[in-house]
N, C-alpha and C positions, 0 to 999 in steps of 0.2 A: 504494499499500499504505500510505502514512503516513497518507493521509486516512481510509483505512478503520479503522485503528487509533485514530486520533484521535476518530472518531465513537463507537467503543466506550469509549474512555477517558472522553470527555466524559460519556457516559451513567451511567458509574459514579461520577462526582464529582470526577475528576482535573482539574486545569488542565493543559492540554497545549501543548507547543511542538514544532513539527515542524522539523527540520533537515535540510538538503540534503546536508550533507557532515560528515565526521568531524571536520575543524577547526572548523566552526561549532559543533558539539555541544561539543567540548572547550572552546572558548571561552566558551560560556554556562553550563557546569556551575557554576563557583565562584560565580557571581553569584545563584544561587537555590536554594531546598531542593528537590532532585530525589529522589524515592522510587523511581522506576522508569523504565528506559530500554529501548525495543525497538531493536534494532540489526540492520540487514541484514548478512548475511555478506560480501556483495559490494558495496563502497562505491566511489564515484568517488575515485580517487588513494589509497586505503586499503584495509584489510582489517578486517572486523568483529571478528575476534579480537585485532587490535591495539587497536581502539577499546575493546574489552572491558577489556583490560589498563590502559589509560589511566583508564577510568572507575573501575576498582577502585583504581588508585593515588591518584586524586583524590578520590572519594567512597567509601570501602569499604563504607559501610552501604547504598548504593543497590543496588537489585534490577536485574538485567540479563538480558533475554531476547533470544536470537539467533534470527533468521529466515533461511531460505534455502530457494531452490528446487532447491539442488544439495546436499542434506544427505548427509552420509557419516557412518559410524560413527567414524571417526577425528576428524573435526571436531567432533562431539558430544561425544566424550570430551574433547578438549582444551578446549571451552567450559566443561564442568562442572568440569574441573581448575582453570580460571581464576576460577571462582566465579560462572558463569552460574546463574541461577535455573531457566531451561528452555531447551530448544532446539526450536523449531518449524519444521516442514516447511511450504512453500508447496504449493498453496493452503492458507490458514490455517483451522484449524478455530475457527470464531468462539466457539463454546461454551467451547472451552479457553482462548482469549484472555480472554473475559469472566470465566471462573473465576480465572485468574491476577490480573487486575485487582482482583477482588473480594477475593482472598486478600491482596494487599499492601495494599489500602485498609484491611482489617480489622485487620491487623497493625500498621499506622501508628497507627490509632485506638486499638488496645490498648495499644501502647506509650506514646502520649500520656496514656492514663486511668492507666496505671501510674505514669508520671512525676508527674501531678497527684496521685496518692494518695501516693506517697512523699514528695513535697514537704509535703503536708498533714500526714502522720504525723510527718515531721521536725520541723515546727513544734510540733506537740502534744507530742513527746517532749523538746524544748529545755528545760533546766533550767540556768539561769544560765550560758548559753554553752556547755553540755555536752549531748551527744546520747547517748541509750541506752535502747534497748527490752530489751536483754539482762538476764537476772536479776542478774547481776554489776554492772551500772551502776545498776539499780534499787536494789539493796543500799546502794550508795555514796550515792545521793540520799537514802534514808531515814536513812542514818547521819548525813548533814549536818543533815537537819531535826532529828533528835533531839538532836545535840551542840550546834549553834549557839547556842541560847540560854543555855547554861551554861559552856562551856569557856573557860579563859584561855590554854592551851598545847595545841597539837595537833601531832603529827608525821604528814606526808603522805608515804607512800613509794610508789614506782612507777618503772618504767623511763622513760628519756628519751622524751619526746613524748606521754605518756600524759594530760597535762592537769592536773598537780598544782597549778599556779598558778590554775587555774579552780576547782578545789576550794577553795583558800584564799579566793578572792574569794567563793564561795558561802556559805562558813561566816561571812564577814564580813557579807554582805549579809542573811543570815538571823538574825544576831544582834542584840543590843541596841545595838551600836555602828555599825549600818549608815550612820548620818548623819555619822560621824566619819571620819577619814582612814584610807586603807588605804596604807600606805608599803612599797615593795618593795626589797629589796637582794639582788643576786646575789653570794653569797659567794665564787664563783669569779672573779669579775671586777674585784674590788677589790684594789689593790696592798696586800701585807701590812703594809708599814710605815705605811700610812695607815687600816688598818681600825679601830684603836681610837678615832681621830679621827671616822671616819665614823659608828660606832655610838654613841659616847658624847660626842662633841664635844671642843672645846678652848677654852682662854683664849689671850687675847693674849699672845704671847711665849712660849708653852709649848714651841716648838721654832722652828727656822729656817724662816722662811716663814709662821709664823702671826701675821699682822699684825693680825687681828681676832678677836673671840670668834666661835666657830662652834656652833651647835646640832647636836647628834648626832641620828641616826635615831630612837633611842629617845624623846627629847624631841619630835621632829617628830610622832611617832605618838602621843603622850600623849592618852589617852582613846579611842584608836582601836586599830588593828591594825599590827604590824610583821610582814612576811612575810619570812623568811630563807630564800631559795631556795639550794639547794645546801649546806645546813648541814654536809655532811660535809667540805667544803673550809675550813672555819673553822679558822685556825690554832691549834694547842694552846695557845699563850700567851694566847689570848683566850677560850678556852673556859671557864676558871675564872672569868673576869670576867663572862662572859654567865651563868654559873650563879649567881653572886652577885646579879646583877640579876633573874633570874627569882625567886629565893627572897626577897630583901629588897625589891624594887621600888624600888631606889635606883640611879642612875647617877652616876658621878663623872668630870667633864670632865678631859681631859688638862691637867695644869698646875693643877688646882684641888684644894683640899683639902675643899671642901663638897661633900657629896653633894646630889643633887636627887631628890625623889620623882616617880616616873612611874607611871602606871596604864595599862599597854599590855599588850594581848593579843599573844601571840607564836605565830605559826604557822610552822612549819619544814618544809621538803621536801628530800628526798634520793633519788637513784637508786642509792645505794650501800648495801652491807650494813653498816650501823653496828655490828652485833654483832660482825662479823669485823674491823672497823676497831678496836673496842675490845679484841679479843683480841691485836691486833699493836701496840697502843699508839698508834694514830692518833687516837682519840677516847675522850674521858673517859666511864667508865661512869656516873658520878654525873650528868653532864650528859645523857646518853642516857636515864637512868631518869627524870629530870625533864621531859624533852621527850615521852617516850614513855607519859605516863600516859594519853593517848588517841592511838591510830593509826588513820589512814585509809589503806587500800591501795587504790591505783587499778589496776585489772586492765589488762594488755597488750592490745593490739588482737587479737591472735591468739586471746585467750581470749573474746573477744566478736564473733566474726565476723557474727553476725546484725545487728550495728549498722552494718556497712559500707555496705549500700545506702542507709541514710537518712543517714549521713555524706556519702556521695558526692553524693546529691541536694542536700543543704545546701550543700556546698562548690561545686557546679556553679552553683547559683543565685547564691551570693555572688560568685563569681568573674565570671560572666556580667554582674551587675549592676554591680560596680565597674569592671570593664575594658571594659563596653559591647560584649560579644561576643554573637553570636547562636547561643550554645550552649544546647541544651535539656536534655540528659541524655547517658547513655552507652548503647552498644549492648549487646545481651545477652553477645556475645563479650567485650567489655570488662569486664563485670560478673563473668564467670567468672575472668578474670584477677585483678582486684582481690580476689575472694573467696579466691582460692589463695594469694596473696603471704603472706610470712611477717612483713612489716611490723616489721622490727627497730626502725624509727624511729617506730613506732605511729601515732597520730592525726596528729602533725605531718608525718610522711612521707607519710601519705595525702593531706592537705591539698595539700602541695607537689606531689605526682603530679598531682592533679586541676588545680591551677592551670597546671601546664606542659602538660597535655593540652588543657585549654581554649585555651591561646594556640597551640598547634600544630594544633588541629582545623581541617580545611578544610570542614567542613560543620555542620549543626545538632546532630550526635551525635558524642561522643568514642568513638573506634574502639579495638579491641584493639591496633592499631599505635600510636595516640597513647599509650596508657598503658604501652607496652612499651619506649618509647625511653629509651636510657641517658643521660639528661641530669639528673644529681643535683646539685641546688644545694648541699644540706647532707648531709654524711653522718649516719647514724644516732646517731653519738654525739655530734654538736654540738647545742648548745642554740638556735642562731639564726643569722642571716646576719651579725650584727655581733660583732666582738671587740675589746676595749680597744684603740681608736685605729685599727683597721683599717677600710677601706672595706667598707661592706656588700655582700655578693653578692646581686644581683638575678637573677630569673628570665631577663630579657633578656640580662643580660651573660653568664650561663652558656650560654644558647642560642647568642649570637653567637661566644663563644670556642669552642664545639663546632663550629660551622660552620667557622670559620677552621682549626681544626685538621684537620678532615677534608679540606678543600680542599688543604691543604698536603700531607697524605698521599696524596692522588690526583692530585698535580701540577696542580691546578686544573681537572680533569674534573668538570663540573657534573653531568652524568648519573650518574656513579659516586658522588658526594657524595650526591646526592637519593636514590639507591638505598640507600646506607649509612644515611641518616637515616630511610628509610622514607616518604618524601613524593616527590610529583611534582617534575619540573623546574619547573614553573610556581609551584608552591608554594615551591620554594628561591629562585627569582628574587625572589618577593615579600619573602621575609625578607632576601636580600641587600639589596634597596632599603630596607627598613625600618631595618636596622642600619647603613646607609650604607657598605656594603662594595662597592667597585668590581667590577662582575662580570667584568672582563678580568683582574683580579688576586687570586688566592687569598690573598695577603699583606696585604691591605688592612687 
């Protein structure tokens, strides 16, 4: 029977491998891209339904067709429940087999064409590191092009993870100062007592530990652009001094009485409602008025869902290239999940989700199971993996910790841990080996 199916599949354009047992089939699945498997219900030392379960666990995107000379309604219903593409009775209807092969071949070709189109469109839609086909993002791009040649101060607003720093970079690159320095400071990451020295510099002996003169960030960005990220976190004591610099174009180093002229563009960004902060006394109204002469609002991802497929395609391609992974794209089921999520962390959360899914994927396509795993490296309110002096959180470290926690919770039961992670036992053992976890000890 295998030789017969092989001849039909060969004539349809498939590369065919015939396996004599379930163990041989499972051993060979991870090593090659498999689009379709024909499985006999009765196998030596195994059962076709069990093999179907294992295939679906290992390569969820693979199509499986069961065959049997002892077909029953119960086994057919069970096969369909487990995700079989079809259930064929022996002797086989060759026309039906050929039709199934052609259908799957056409679907694979169509999926690959779609991936190429999405990848090409994503490249065409790229604008200074941002992607957006939606009307909302096209309006942002248009506003950047109109503002960049003229503005000196811009306030960029939007939720965490929407890409506010990319907007600032685009404004700089599109402006007359593109060849000068672009200096970034995260206002939430600088110790308050050192903030004035960071922004404006200090002279030797200005305070304990000031053993040399220091150039502040305003002077470092002279002639270019200073980007103040999370401007809403700037201490009130410094807000008046920042306002004076914006109005007079002069900075005064800590410990010095001589002002220094600077010619610096200032772009500021925040995910906070500064009007509300003004109302409760956390932000100066005159500084907000000065910064808010021009505002660029970056829309949240949930308001531009039509961009998700193109962002996904770009992130998959980037991750596959950087990490040398054989991942080509996402399955339709995974696309539907990505399209429906709320994305509180916006584009940054989508990127992290795709990176994790690429790492966890067992085949060439990211499945719905890969994008649904609860392995969150950064919460939606965090700005990134690193925090003032703490070690950065990596995707690998998060996955390793998640596996260790699961193994502890199930007393080292590898099968239960694999089921909780939504992966096969073989995939779990590969991860245990990769992260140096001794397979006999869940606490390694």
